[in-house]
C-alpha positions as CSV (number, residue, x, y, z in Angstrom):
1,X,54.5,9.1,12.9
2,X,52.6,7.9,9.6
3,X,48.9,8.9,9.3
4,X,46.5,6.0,9.2
5,X,45.0,5.2,6.0
6,X,41.2,4.7,6.1
7,X,40.0,1.5,4.7
8,X,36.7,0.1,4.2
9,X,37.6,-3.0,6.2
10,X,37.5,-0.7,9.4
11,X,34.1,0.8,8.9
12,X,30.9,-1.2,9.3
13,X,27.7,-0.3,8.1
14,X,24.3,-1.2,9.7
15,X,22.0,-2.8,7.4
16,X,18.4,-1.5,7.5
17,X,15.8,-3.3,9.3
18,X,13.6,-5.9,7.1
19,X,10.5,-4.3,6.4
20,X,7.4,-6.6,6.7
21,X,5.8,-7.3,3.6
22,X,2.4,-6.1,3.2
23,X,0.3,-8.6,1.4
24,X,-2.9,-7.0,-0.2
25,X,-5.8,-9.1,-1.2
26,X,-6.3,-9.4,-5.0
27,X,-9.7,-8.3,-5.8
28,X,-11.4,-8.6,-9.3
29,X,-12.9,-5.8,-11.3
30,X,-16.4,-7.5,-10.8
31,X,-16.2,-7.4,-7.0
32,X,-15.2,-3.9,-6.9
33,X,-17.8,-2.9,-9.4
34,X,-20.6,-4.8,-7.4
35,X,-19.3,-3.1,-4.1
36,X,-19.4,0.4,-5.5
37,X,-22.7,-0.2,-6.7
38,X,-23.8,-1.0,-3.0
39,X,-22.2,2.1,-1.8
40,X,-23.9,3.9,-4.4
41,X,-27.3,2.5,-3.4
42,X,-26.6,3.0,0.3
43,X,-25.7,6.8,0.0
44,X,-28.5,7.5,-2.2
45,X,-26.5,8.4,-5.1
46,X,-25.0,11.5,-3.5
47,X,-21.2,10.5,-3.9
48,X,-19.6,10.5,-7.3
49,X,-19.0,7.0,-9.2
50,X,-15.1,7.5,-8.6
51,X,-15.5,8.2,-5.0
52,X,-17.7,5.0,-4.8
53,X,-15.0,3.0,-6.6
54,X,-12.3,4.1,-4.5
55,X,-14.1,3.2,-1.1
56,X,-14.9,0.0,-2.6
57,X,-11.3,-0.9,-3.3
58,X,-10.3,0.2,0.0
59,X,-12.9,-1.7,1.7
60,X,-12.1,-5.0,-0.2
61,X,-8.5,-5.0,-0.3
62,X,-8.2,-5.3,3.6
């Protein structure tokens, strides 16, 4: 008996599930700056400017 030759025709591959596109809201520099300043005022200036900026970006990009 002859051995069967493996071919790609006999092999099926599963396609990965489609990912849902996450759409992030586009936020301007001025909007982030304003919100970061509001955060700075609300916490009494205890957080760093970078922390305020990151928090503002997160809040506004939702």
